Each structure stands twice: as structure tokens, then as C-alpha cells.
N, C-alpha and C positions, 0 to 999 in steps of 0.2 A: 343945233345939237349934231354932233358927229354921228354918222351911221354906225350901227352896231357891228358892221362887218366890212371887210375889204377883200381884195383879191391878191393872190400870189402865183407867179409862174416860177416853177422850181424844177430842176432836173440835173442829171448828169448823163452825158452821152460820150461815146467814143468819137474822137476827132478823125481818126484814121482806122481803117479796118484792121482788126486783130492786134492793135497796139493798146494794151491795157494801161499804159502809163501816160498816154496822150489823151487827156480828157477835156471836155468842155463843161464847165460848171455854170449853171444858170440859176439866178435867184433875183427876181424883180417883184416889187410891191406896187400895187395900184390902188389909190384911194381917191374918193371924190364925194362931195356932199350929195351928189346924185349917183347912187351906186351903179346904175346901169351904164354910166359913162366909164366908170372904173372897170366894169366887166368888159366893155367893148375894147378898152385899151389892153386889157390882159389877153383877150383872145387875139387881138391884132399882133401883140408881141409874140405869142405862141406861133401864130401863122407865119410871121416873118422868119422865125427860126426854121420852121418846116420848109418854107419856100427856098431858103438858102441851102438846106440839106438836099432838097430835091434837085436844085440847080446843079449841085456837085455831081449828081447822077445823070445829068442831062434829061431830067424829067420835069413835068409840070404837074401841079396839084389837080387831081380829078375827084378823089374821094378819100375819106379817112381809111377805109379798109384797104384800098390799094396802096396808100401811103405807108401803112404798117408793113406791107410786103417789100416795097421798094427801099425803105430805109432800115432794113434789118442790120446792116453793117454798123449803124450808129448805136444799136441797142444790144447787139449779140456778139459775144466773144467766140461763139461756136465751140465752147468748151463745156464739158460735163463735170459735175461734181457729185460725190456720193458721201454719205455718212458711214463711218466705219467704227464698229464696237468690237474690240478683240479681233478675231479672225472673220467676223461676219460683216459683209457689205450690205448696207441697208439701202433705203430709197434714194433715188437720184434727187439732187437739190438744184435749184436754179441759182447759178453763180452770177447771173446778170440781173438779179431782182431789183437792184438799185439803178440800173441804166434805163432811164425813162424821162419823159418830159410831162409835167403835170400842171394843172390849174386847180387851185384851191380857193374856196371861200373860207376866209379866216375870221373868227370872231374877234372884235376889237379888244375885248378884255381877256383874250387868251393868255394863259401862262406860257412862258418861254423857258426852254431848257437848253443847255449847251451840251453837245455830244463830244465824243472823244477827239473829233477833228476841229473842235472850236467853233462849230457851226451852231447858230441859234435855230431851234426848232419850235414852231408853234404847236401847242398841244390841242387846242380846240379849233379844229379845222375840218372841212368837208371836201373831199375830192369830187370835182365836177367834170373834169376832162383829163384824158391821159393818152399817151402813146408809148408803147413798150414792146418788147419782144413777144410777150405772151398777153397781148392786150385783151383777148376774148375772155380771159379768166377774171377780169375785174369789171365787166359791164354791169353786173348787178350792183356793185358798190358805187359806180358812177350814177346809176339810176337813183339810188338812195340819196346821194349827195345833191343831185339836181332837185329832188323832191323837197329836201330840207331848204335849199336855196329859194325855191318858189314860195315855200311857206313863209320865209322871212320877208320876202317882197310883199306878200299879201298882208302879213301881220302888221307891218310898219307902213303900209300904204305907199310903197315906192313904185314909181312908174317903171314898167319894163318894156315900154314902146310896143313893138309888134313881134316880140321874140317868143311869145308863148306858143307852144306847139302841143297838140294832142296826139296821142298814139293809143293803139289798142293792144291789150294783152289778152291772149286767148289760151285758156287752159285746155287740158285734154278732155275734161268732163264738165267744166264750169262755163257759165256764160261769160262772154268777153267783158273786159273791164276797160273803161276809157280813162286815161290818166294824162296829166299835163306836166310839162317841164319847160324851162327856157331853152331856146335853141342852142345847139352845139354842132360841131362838124359831124357828129354821129347821128345817123338817121334812126330815130325811135318811132317813126311813123308807120312802119310796116307791122303786120300782125305777127306777134311772137307766140309760138306754141311751146309751152314749157310744162315741166312736171308740176303737180299740185303743190308740192312743198315750196317751190319757187313762187308760184302764184300767190300763196298765202303771204310771202314776204313782200311781193310787189304791191299787194292790195293796200298797203298803208299809204 
């Protein structure tokens, strides 16, 4: 029986600084009867792109956080956008929200829709890794995707080799929580001190 999920590496990045018409489009699918092998290939694919981008900056990979800073030119047009209603200028918007490189766990029975650009988009998928201009804003969503991923591995009895990692979530007033995810380039092992409303979300 084919596994109920597979992996996708997907993204759009700037090929050259401040050139919004010269883009790199990435969309690769990884499937295997042993899902952890598909996962390994997906993360290797992601890392290969990152290493090439870093090489263009004459840098080598050290950590995910440092890579976000070094590779800003690939995700950042350095432009600002705002919403305007009548004579009123409203909140600033992120004009580079779609410049990113992501890894998804995609359900095999996911529905597919076609966007205005003719691209096929999987509906039932979970974001498990990403790099973008404002990466810190999606860490909670990555955590959720990784928790879902580990749930599927456990539920279907798939081997995840030695990739399982535990980390501690520490609330302001609550006892620490110990949670597990499969390893990614992001270090979830440190103690996180968060507001109680975030702790309630992460407790799942």
C-alpha cells in the first residue's frame, strides 16, 4: 500500500537582487514506500538550493537563523506596500509574502486546484520547514506541521530512524512541556518562554 503522504519542496525566490522579473521557481515532489527516505530526499533537495544560494554570497552553511540573514536578497525586494482606501493609508503589507522556499508534507489524497498562473496547488498539506524574509512569523505554524507529521509516522507505524527530537516549552507561569518533532534545520531543543495563549496552542 502506498503511504498516505509524500513531500514537496516548493518556492519562488529572486535570482538577482532587486530584479522582480528574474525569478527561480522550484517545485519538486518526493515519494517513497518508506516515507522517511522521501523526507530525507526532500530536505537534501532544499539544502542543495540553500548551499548554492550561499555559495553565490561566498558563504557556507552554519545555521538556519544565520542563513535567513545572509540570503535576504533572495527573498526580499526591499520594497514596502500599503493598503489605501480613499485618502487613508492603512497598514503596511508584505509585498514579498510569496518569496520563500518551503517543505510540505502532502496528503496523498489531497485535492488539487489550479491557480491563475496555471500552477497546481495541493490543498491538504502541512508546512514543516521554510525560509523567507520574515521567517520568525511562521515558527508556530512549522511546529504545528511537524507535530502533525510525527502523528502520522506514529499512527501508521513508519520508521523515522533517529530523527526524533525532544524540546521544552516553558510558559511564563506554567510547568515546562516536553514535546517531540522530527529533526529539521531549525533547533527546537532550547527552552522557549512564551505567552500563555501560545503555550495553550503548543500543548497539542
